C-alpha positions as CSV (number, residue, x, y, z in Angstrom):
1,M,-28.2,12.9,34.6
2,V,-25.8,13.5,31.7
3,D,-27.5,14.0,28.3
4,N,-27.4,11.0,26.0
5,P,-26.2,11.9,22.5
6,L,-28.2,9.0,21.1
7,N,-31.4,10.5,22.5
8,A,-32.3,7.1,23.9
9,K,-33.1,6.0,27.4
10,L,-30.8,3.4,28.9
11,F,-32.3,0.5,30.9
12,I,-31.1,-2.5,32.9
13,A,-33.1,-5.6,31.9
14,T,-33.4,-8.6,34.2
15,V,-34.9,-11.8,32.6
16,K,-36.5,-14.4,34.8
17,V,-38.1,-17.7,33.8
18,G,-40.9,-19.3,35.8
19,S,-40.5,-22.3,38.2
20,D,-41.4,-24.7,35.4
21,Y,-38.1,-24.0,33.6
22,S,-36.1,-26.8,32.0
23,K,-33.5,-27.0,29.2
24,S,-35.9,-28.8,27.0
25,L,-38.4,-26.0,26.9
26,R,-39.1,-24.2,23.6
27,L,-40.9,-20.9,23.0
28,E,-43.3,-22.5,20.5
29,M,-44.4,-25.2,23.0
30,E,-47.9,-25.1,24.4
31,P,-48.1,-23.9,27.0
32,G,-44.8,-22.0,26.6
33,P,-42.4,-21.2,29.5
34,Q,-43.3,-18.1,31.6
35,I,-40.7,-15.5,30.9
36,Y,-40.6,-12.2,32.8
37,V,-38.5,-9.2,31.8
38,I,-38.1,-6.6,34.5
39,T,-36.6,-3.2,33.5
40,K,-35.4,-0.3,35.4
41,T,-33.9,3.0,34.2
42,L,-30.2,3.2,34.2
43,E,-29.4,6.5,35.8
44,K,-26.4,7.1,33.5
45,G,-26.0,8.9,30.2
46,Y,-23.5,8.6,27.4
47,E,-20.5,10.2,29.1
48,E,-20.9,8.0,32.2
49,Y,-21.8,4.7,30.5
50,I,-20.3,4.6,27.0
51,L,-17.2,6.7,27.3
52,P,-15.6,4.5,30.0
53,I,-15.8,1.6,27.5
54,I,-14.0,3.6,24.9
55,N,-11.5,4.8,27.5
56,Y,-10.6,1.2,28.1
57,Y,-8.2,1.6,25.1
58,D,-7.0,4.9,26.6
59,K,-6.2,3.7,30.1
60,D,-2.5,4.2,29.6
61,V,-2.7,7.0,27.1
62,R,0.1,9.0,28.7
63,D,2.3,5.9,28.4
64,L,1.3,5.5,24.7
65,E,2.1,9.1,24.0
66,R,5.5,8.7,25.7
67,R,6.3,5.5,23.7
68,L,5.3,7.1,20.4
69,G,7.1,10.4,21.3
70,V,4.1,12.6,20.5
71,V,2.3,15.4,22.2
72,S,-1.1,13.6,22.6
73,I,-3.3,10.9,21.2
74,V,-7.0,11.5,20.8
75,S,-8.8,8.1,20.1
76,M,-12.1,9.7,19.2
77,G,-13.0,13.2,18.0
78,P,-15.8,15.3,19.4
79,Y,-19.3,13.8,19.3
80,I,-21.4,15.8,16.8
81,R,-24.7,14.7,15.4
82,G,-26.9,16.6,13.0
83,L,-24.2,17.2,10.3
84,F,-26.2,16.1,7.3
85,G,-29.7,16.0,8.8
86,G,-31.9,13.0,9.7
87,E,-31.4,9.6,8.1
88,G,-33.4,8.7,5.0
89,K,-34.4,5.3,6.5
90,K,-37.9,4.1,7.2
91,G,-39.2,5.4,10.4
92,K,-36.5,8.1,10.7
93,E,-37.5,11.7,10.5
94,K,-35.5,14.0,8.3
95,Y,-34.2,17.3,9.6
96,A,-31.8,20.1,8.6
97,G,-28.1,19.5,8.9
98,L,-25.2,21.7,10.1
99,I,-23.3,21.2,6.8
100,V,-23.4,24.3,4.6
101,E,-24.0,23.2,1.1
102,K,-24.1,26.6,-0.5
103,S,-23.1,30.2,0.5
104,L,-23.2,33.4,-1.4
105,S,-22.2,37.0,-0.6
106,Q,-21.0,40.2,-2.2
107,P,-18.5,42.8,-0.9
108,E,-21.3,45.3,-0.5
109,W,-23.6,42.9,1.3
110,D,-23.6,42.6,5.1
111,I,-25.1,39.1,4.9
112,Y,-24.5,35.6,3.5
113,R,-27.2,33.6,1.8
114,I,-26.6,30.0,2.8
115,K,-28.4,26.7,2.4
116,L,-28.0,24.0,5.0
117,S,-27.8,20.3,4.3
118,N,-31.1,18.5,3.7
119,T,-33.1,21.7,3.0
120,S,-34.2,23.5,-0.1
121,S,-34.4,27.1,1.1
122,E,-31.7,29.7,1.3
123,I,-31.5,31.7,4.5
124,E,-29.8,34.9,5.5
125,V,-27.0,35.1,8.1
126,S,-25.1,38.2,9.0
127,K,-21.5,38.2,7.8
128,T,-20.1,38.7,11.3
129,E,-22.1,35.8,12.7
130,Y,-21.4,33.5,9.8
131,E,-17.7,34.1,9.5
132,K,-17.3,33.6,13.3
133,Q,-19.2,30.3,13.3
134,L,-17.7,28.9,10.1
135,Y,-15.6,25.7,10.6
136,S,-13.8,23.3,8.3
137,L,-14.7,19.7,9.1
138,I,-12.6,16.6,8.4
139,Y,-15.0,13.7,8.0
140,R,-14.4,10.0,7.6
141,G,-16.0,9.9,4.1
142,I,-13.4,12.2,2.7
143,T,-10.4,10.5,4.3
144,H,-8.2,8.0,2.3
145,P,-4.6,6.8,2.7
146,F,-2.3,9.7,2.4
147,Y,-5.1,12.0,1.3
148,S,-8.2,14.0,2.4
149,D,-10.6,15.7,0.1
150,N,-11.7,19.3,0.7
151,P,-13.3,19.7,4.1
152,Y,-17.0,20.2,4.7
153,T,-18.1,23.6,5.7
154,I,-20.1,23.5,9.0
155,F,-22.1,26.1,10.8
156,G,-20.9,25.5,14.3
157,S,-19.8,27.2,17.5
158,R,-17.4,26.9,20.4
159,D,-20.0,25.2,22.6
160,K,-23.5,23.6,22.3
161,R,-25.4,26.4,24.1
162,S,-24.1,29.0,21.7
163,L,-24.9,26.9,18.7
164,V,-28.4,26.2,19.7
165,S,-28.9,29.9,20.5
166,S,-27.6,30.8,17.0
167,L,-29.9,28.2,15.3
168,K,-32.9,29.6,17.1
169,H,-32.0,33.1,16.1
170,M,-31.5,32.0,12.5
171,L,-34.9,30.4,12.5
172,S,-36.7,33.4,14.0
173,V,-35.1,35.8,11.5
174,N,-35.7,33.6,8.5
175,G,-39.0,32.0,9.4
176,H,-40.9,34.0,6.8
177,M,-38.5,32.8,4.0
178,L,-38.9,29.1,4.8
179,G,-41.4,26.7,3.5
180,R,-43.3,24.6,6.1
181,G,-41.1,21.6,5.4
182,D,-37.8,23.4,5.9
183,R,-39.1,25.3,8.9
184,E,-40.0,22.0,10.6
185,K,-36.6,20.6,9.6
186,M,-34.9,23.5,11.3
187,E,-37.0,23.0,14.4
188,K,-36.1,19.3,14.5
189,L,-32.4,20.1,14.1
190,I,-32.5,22.4,17.2
191,D,-34.1,19.5,19.1
192,E,-31.8,16.7,17.8
193,V,-28.4,18.4,17.4
194,Q,-25.6,16.9,19.6
195,Y,-22.5,19.0,20.1
196,P,-19.7,19.1,22.7
197,A,-19.9,21.3,25.7
198,R,-16.6,22.8,24.5
199,L,-15.3,22.3,21.0
200,N,-11.6,21.6,20.5
201,T,-10.1,22.8,17.3
202,F,-6.8,21.9,15.6
203,K,-4.0,24.5,16.2
204,K,-2.4,26.5,13.4
205,G,1.2,25.6,12.8
206,K,0.8,22.1,14.5
207,W,1.1,18.8,12.7
208,Y,-1.5,16.0,13.1
209,T,-1.8,12.4,11.9
210,L,-5.5,11.7,11.4
211,F,-7.0,8.3,10.9
212,R,-10.5,6.7,10.6
213,I,-11.7,4.7,13.6
214,N,-14.3,2.6,11.9
215,R,-12.9,-0.5,10.3
216,T,-10.3,0.6,7.7
217,F,-8.0,3.1,9.5
218,S,-6.8,5.1,6.5
219,S,-4.5,7.9,7.6
220,F,-3.2,11.3,6.3
221,V,-1.4,14.4,7.7
222,L,-3.1,17.7,8.5
223,T,-1.5,21.0,9.3
224,P,-4.4,23.5,9.6
225,P,-4.1,27.0,8.0
226,D,-6.2,28.5,10.8
227,E,-7.8,27.7,14.2
228,K,-11.2,26.8,12.7
229,W,-10.5,23.2,11.6
230,I,-12.2,20.3,13.4
231,T,-13.0,16.6,13.1
232,E,-15.7,14.5,14.8
233,S,-16.3,11.1,16.4
234,H,-15.5,8.9,13.3
235,M,-11.9,10.1,13.3
236,A,-9.0,9.9,15.7
237,Y,-5.7,11.8,15.6
238,I,-2.1,12.0,16.9
239,D,-0.8,15.4,17.8
240,C,2.8,15.6,16.7
241,G,3.3,19.3,17.8
242,T,5.7,21.0,15.4
243,E,7.4,17.8,14.2
244,S,6.1,17.4,10.6
245,N,8.4,14.5,9.8
246,K,6.9,12.5,12.8
247,A,3.3,13.2,11.6
248,Y,4.2,12.0,8.0
249,Y,6.0,9.0,9.5
250,Y,3.0,7.8,11.5
251,A,0.6,8.3,8.6
252,A,2.8,6.0,6.6
253,V,3.0,3.3,9.3
254,L,-0.8,3.4,9.9
255,N,-1.4,3.0,6.2
256,Y,1.2,0.2,6.0
257,L,-0.6,-1.7,8.8
258,A,-4.0,-1.2,7.2
259,Y,-2.6,-2.5,3.9
260,K,-1.3,-5.6,5.6
261,V,-4.8,-6.4,6.9
262,T,-6.2,-6.2,3.4
263,K,-3.2,-8.1,1.9
264,L,-3.8,-11.0,4.3
265,G,-7.5,-11.2,3.5
266,L,-8.6,-10.3,7.0
267,S,-11.5,-8.2,8.1
268,F,-11.1,-5.0,10.1
269,V,-12.4,-4.7,13.7
270,R,-15.5,-2.5,13.6
271,D,-14.4,0.1,16.1
272,Q,-10.7,0.9,16.2
273,F,-10.1,3.8,18.6
274,S,-6.6,3.3,20.0
275,R,-6.1,-0.2,18.5
276,P,-3.9,1.0,15.6
277,I,-1.6,2.8,18.1
278,L,-1.1,-0.5,20.0
279,A,-0.5,-2.3,16.7
280,I,2.3,0.2,15.8
281,L,4.0,-0.6,19.1
282,D,3.6,-4.3,18.8
283,A,5.0,-4.2,15.3
284,G,8.0,-2.4,16.7
285,L,7.4,0.6,14.3
286,S,7.0,3.6,16.6
287,W,9.3,6.5,15.9
288,N,11.3,5.6,19.0
289,Q,11.7,2.0,17.9
290,V,13.3,2.5,14.5
291,R,16.7,3.8,13.3
292,P,17.0,7.6,12.4
293,E,17.7,6.8,8.8
294,I,14.4,4.9,8.6
295,Q,12.5,7.7,10.3
296,N,13.8,10.1,7.6
297,D,13.2,7.6,4.7
298,I,9.7,6.8,5.6
299,S,8.8,10.5,6.3
300,E,10.1,11.5,2.9
301,L,8.2,8.7,1.2
302,S,5.1,9.7,3.0
303,I,5.4,13.3,1.8
304,I,5.8,12.1,-1.8
305,L,2.8,9.8,-1.4
306,H,0.6,12.6,0.0
307,R,1.4,14.6,-3.1
308,E,0.8,11.7,-5.5
309,M,-2.4,10.5,-3.9
310,K,-4.1,13.8,-4.8
311,D,-4.2,12.7,-8.4
312,I,-5.4,9.2,-7.5
313,F,-8.2,9.8,-5.0
314,R,-9.4,13.3,-5.9
315,D,-12.0,12.1,-8.4
316,T,-12.2,8.5,-7.2
317,K,-15.4,7.1,-5.7
318,L,-15.0,4.1,-3.5
319,N,-17.8,1.9,-2.1
320,Q,-15.3,0.2,0.2
321,E,-12.3,2.0,1.7
322,K,-10.3,-1.3,1.5
323,K,-10.2,-0.8,-2.3
324,A,-8.1,2.4,-1.8
325,F,-5.2,0.2,-0.8
326,M,-5.6,-1.9,-4.0
327,L,-5.0,1.3,-5.9
328,L,-1.9,2.0,-3.8
329,E,-0.4,-1.3,-4.9
330,K,0.1,0.2,-8.4
331,N,2.3,3.0,-7.0
332,E,6.0,2.5,-7.1
333,N,6.8,4.7,-4.0
334,F,4.2,2.9,-1.9
335,N,5.7,-0.5,-2.8
336,Y,9.1,0.9,-1.8
337,L,7.6,2.1,1.5
338,I,6.2,-1.4,2.2
339,K,9.7,-3.0,1.6
340,K,11.3,-0.5,3.8
341,L,8.9,-1.1,6.7
342,D,9.0,-4.9,6.1
343,G,12.7,-4.7,6.8
344,E,12.1,-3.0,10.2
345,T,9.7,-5.6,11.6
346,S,9.1,-9.3,11.3
347,K,6.3,-11.7,10.2
348,D,5.7,-12.7,13.8
349,K,5.5,-9.1,15.0
350,I,3.1,-8.2,12.2
351,L,0.9,-11.1,13.1
352,G,0.8,-10.1,16.7
353,A,0.2,-6.5,15.9
354,L,-2.7,-7.1,13.5
355,A,-4.5,-9.0,16.2
356,W,-5.4,-5.6,17.6
357,V,-7.0,-4.3,14.4
358,A,-8.2,-7.3,12.5
359,G,-10.8,-10.0,13.0
360,K,-11.7,-13.2,11.1
361,T,-10.9,-13.8,7.5
362,D,-12.7,-11.6,5.0
363,K,-12.9,-14.5,2.5
364,K,-15.5,-17.1,3.4
365,K,-15.3,-20.5,1.7
366,K,-18.5,-22.0,0.5
367,G,-19.5,-25.3,2.1
368,S,-17.2,-24.9,5.0
369,R,-18.4,-24.7,8.6
370,H,-15.0,-23.8,9.9
371,K,-14.4,-20.1,10.3
372,A,-10.7,-19.5,10.6
373,T,-9.5,-16.9,13.1
374,S,-7.3,-14.0,12.0
375,N,-4.2,-15.9,13.4
376,D,-5.1,-19.0,11.4
377,N,-5.4,-17.2,8.1
378,A,-2.5,-14.8,8.7
379,Q,-0.2,-17.7,9.6
380,K,-1.1,-19.4,6.3
381,T,-0.6,-16.2,4.3
382,L,2.7,-15.3,6.0
383,R,4.1,-18.7,5.3
384,G,3.6,-18.0,1.6
385,L,5.1,-14.5,1.7
């Protein structure tokens, strides 16, 4: 049986009602209806049961890659749990995280002194081991349109077995330096950590368009300076190979479509995965669907916006990612980009494309029982554009 990253057993439940069933029965009636719930263990884990659902959006991934003219599309990064430690919710046990919050070394030292997330103690790790297992992590929370903040530093490995082995060694060497609470948190991390069997890293010299896959699919471009950059399962990416202009182009188009969702007052679909890719194609805005001069113009504007957004988002705290696009409205180059892309598509195409990524209206009217669909509200807004 494949390990379940959620550490939860999966069951099939069959619900049966006694022979005295009728539509008029209510649970509060005396005597109430006889209800039987029969469960049996589902002999499938995460990779067998959940991933096929995700791969529904990837069933023609090779065709999508061909139509976008890119090397590959990855609709969800590697599944990693244990980054920041356990949740601070009632009933949830806290444990240490893989994120390195502090590290210190000197040229004459052969060690690093580091502090892992959700702990208070510093522990010692050999320089050789630490530098080999040091990764730069792109996470959803640091990703905004045309911008990503400094990556998190993560103590990782190329595979789960090696990572667990390193954590156990770290605990055995530093056990005497840890308080009881931190020691227990480290032990819990070893038990709870979820990590891919083989970790894929971004390649140096390649160009990637990354985007969030939960609700607001903000996007930016990454070209890693080394082979130790990774992301995780709250992010997706497009591998554009050595074509930097194409990576910048797709970041611009993804942000354009996300902006349209907010502008029309729609809500974002919770889990995006490959939906934004399908929206690009339905809007007629893939690299292969637009004129060469538009490819160049949008790429150049995207490069400028990546540079300008550093000043806007570097010190900005957002409680909702949608608000990032409200800030973009004040930028002259972003508005020029919107006009350029508006000229390459149509209102009808945009409406159809957003059906992939947007749900019902995000603005509920008090006293109204009618909940308009995304098409209802988008049609009304488009007529006023």
